[in-house]
Each structure stands twice: as structure tokens, then as C-alpha cells.
N, C-alpha and C positions, 0 to 999 in steps of 0.2 A: 809636228807641234801633236802633244799628243794632249785629249779634247778632253782626259782625264785622268785628276789630279792620284798621285798614292794610294792616298788617304778615301779618295772615292771607290776607287776600283777596288782596296785589299775591307773597304765594306759592305760593298754589292757581294766580293766571294765570300763571306761569312753570309751575308744572307739568302745566296742563292744554292751557296754545298756542293755546288758542282760548275764542270770551267772543260767544258767539248773539245775537245784538240784532236786536230786530224791532217793532213797535208795533201793536194792534186795540185800536178804542174796548166790545169787548163782550168782557169779562170775561171769561166763563166760556169762548169763546175763547181769550182767553187763558190760564184759565187751563187747556184742555188742552196747547195751549201748551207752556205749560210744563214739563205734564208728559212729553207726543214725547220731549222736549230733559232731562230729566232721566233714563227709563227710554235714552234713545242716547246717554248716558253726561254729560252739558256739566252741569257744576257752581256755576258761573256765567254767566248769563246777562242782559245791558243791554236795558233796554224805554226804547227809545224816545219819550222827549213831547213828540210832534212834534201833539196833538191835545188838538179841548176838552174838560178837565175831565180829560184828561190822567192828574191827581195823583187822580183817583176812583176811576180802572181799575188805578193801581198798587196803592196802597190796599188794592183784594178779591186782586190781585193778591200780594202780600210776608203779608198774612193769611197767603192761598192753601199757598206757601211755607214759611210759619214751620211752618207744621199736619201738612202731608203732603206733603213733600218737608224728609226728613231733605241737612244738606248743601246746599241755595242757598242760593248765599251773590245776591242780587237785586239788583241796581240801578241807577242810572238815567242815559239819556243825552241830547242837547241841551241840555244846560241849560245859559246865557248869562249869568247874576245870581245874585249870592250870594244876592235873597231868593230866589226859587226851591229853588236848593240846599236852606235851612234849611226849604222848605216838605215837600222830602221826606225828610231827615232823618230832620223826627220820622215820617213814617210810617215813619221802617227803615233805612230804601233801604242799603246795606251799601258801595256804592261811585258818587258822582259823577264823570260824561263827561261832558263840554264838547267844544263845535267851536272853541274860542277857548280860549290865556292868560287869566285873569284872577283879582289878586290878590287878592275879596275874597272872591272863590271858595274863596281857597288856605285864603286867614281861617281860615273859619267850620267846614273838612270835616277841616284841622288841626286843628282845639279841640275835636275833639270823636273826634281820628287815624279816620276815618276817609278811604276812600284819593279822592284826587279824581287825576281822567288833563282833562291839557287836551287839548286838540289844540292842535297847534306846526309849527312849514312853513319855517321854520331855528335853524341854534345854535346863537344868542343866544336866541335864543325856549325854545330847550330849555335849556340854561344857567341862564335866566332861572327854569322852571319847574326847576327839582333846585333854586338857591337855596330857593327858597319850597317843601319842601320835596319833594315831587314822586317820590313809586315808579318811578312808570308813565311815560312822555308814547304821550298819544296822538298818530301823523301823519298828514293830515289834511288832504286829501283824498290818500288814498294814494295810487290812479290816478295824480296827480297827478307827485308825488318819484318813484314808484317805484319798486324795492328795493336802484337801486344808492344811490340817498339815504343809507338804513344804511347799505350799510357803509362810506358814507364820510364820514360820525359818528363811527362805533362806531373806527374809525378813532385820533383826537386823542381822544373821549373816551368807552375799554371800557365805564366805569362802566355808561353809560347803556339802558339798560331801556324798549325801546321799541317797541311795541302801530300798527302800523298798520289804517287804516279805511277799506275807499272803491277797489275796485280787487282785493280779497282775494275768490277766489275758491275752491269745493271742486275741483276740477283741482290734482293733482298737483305736474302739470310746475308753475305758480303756485303753491303753496304752499311747494315744495323755493323761487323761488327766493329766497322770502321769507325763506327762513327759512336757508340758506346765508348768503344780505347779513348775519345779526344779530339778525331778529325776535325781540322773545320772549316774545311772541304775537302771533295776530290776531287781527281784528273781526269777522263774517261777516254780513252784512243781510242785503239779497234775494235772494242767492247761496245763500244756506243756505236761508230760510224764507223760500220766495219766495208772492208773494199767491195762485199758485194752487194751495198747500198748502193759507192759509188762506180761502178760498173751498169750497175741494170737502173743507175738513178729512182730508183722511189723513193721520192725525199717524203712523200707520204705517210708515209713506211718509218722511213728517218725524223719524221713529225712526232707524232704518236709517240716513239722511242724516246724520244725525250720530257716529251710532255707524262708521259707515264714512270722517268725517272729521279722527274724533277718530284713530280706527288710520292711519291717511296719513301722522297728520302725526308720532302715535311714531318713527315709519318711516324718518320722513326723518332726524327726531330720533337716536338710530339710527345708520343712516349715516351722519352727521354728528358722532359723539362721539368 
């Protein structure tokens, strides 16, 4: 069972402005990655379910987060059907992120008041997701649509909350474009938690990258407020 409700997760997403996402098949390496992100100030992290037995790794990571990282909201991404969503909810996933819009996932998550963020690529899909109770929409792939897509959507639908994923980097100018366009938060994967960092296990470097990126996002938001 999720520790945090969809409203709590949505508010934290909007507050912190960034969700790191990563995958590893090594649970111990995953724990160290979570700790570095946590020490850097991240409080929401997405574990992408992209490998064999990924659910077993997530299970270990979420137990670790609950025991050792107070306030950490760990969720899971790359979920493509209701059965997978149900499996991860049994393991206490605090949110579900999908690359596509699926009503079966919406029903399953809404029933348990767990946040779900579907990947959408048109205003019609976004409107449908919101009709199904979506709090924050995932714009995916973000690099294909770009910041101007968000700006265009926010014109007729200023209430829409959008999280671009893909094409988002830690570079200040890149982040500035997304947030000035109206992004609620951003999802960052390999640009933040690189294969090199995982290979070398330079977790102090990761901690500093997380910290600096969060500070950059905060400064951009202050300037635009």
C-alpha cells in the first residue's frame, strides 16, 4: 500500500520541481543511488521498470526507502498495463508513470488514491487523462514536442499540470525554457543519473548534481514568480 496519497505526491512534485528517474538490476546499487539523491535534496524518485525481475529490485528499494529515507516518495515508471500497475501497488509504489494513456491503469490507481502520470502527446489525450482524474500529465517524449508545446497547451488550459520527460537536461538554459513555458516539474533520467555515475559509483558526484539542479530550478522559479 502506498504511504503517500496522490494529492501529497502531486503537491511534492509541484514543490520540488524535479523527479530523477533511473533503472538498475542491482538492488544494492539502487539503494546507494537513492541515498545519494536523497542527500542531494530529492524527495521523489521514479524507478523505471525496464528489465527482467525489475519488480524484485523495486521491492527491495521501497523497503529501504521506508526504513532509511524518511519523506522519500518512491514510484515506478514505464508501466504499460493494469496488471503491472497492480503488482507495483502491492509493493507500495507511491505513484505510477506510464508512456501511454491507459484507462485500466487510471481506474486501478484512482481506486487506491495513488497518483498516476500518463504519457500524452496531444491536447485530446491530455483532456482525456484529466477526465480520468489525472493530476499531472507526463509530456513524452519531451524532446520531440519541446517547451513551446507546453506553452501552447497552457493557453486554452491553464489548469493543466505538465511534466516533460525526455529531452530535459541539468543545463540552466534547458531548464529555464521548460519552466518559463509552464512546466509544473521535470523528469530527468540519464542526463542526471548517468551510466557513468552508476558504473563508477561516484555517489558524491551524484549528490552534488542533484543539489545543484534543484537549486537551479528554484532560482528559475523565483525569477519567474
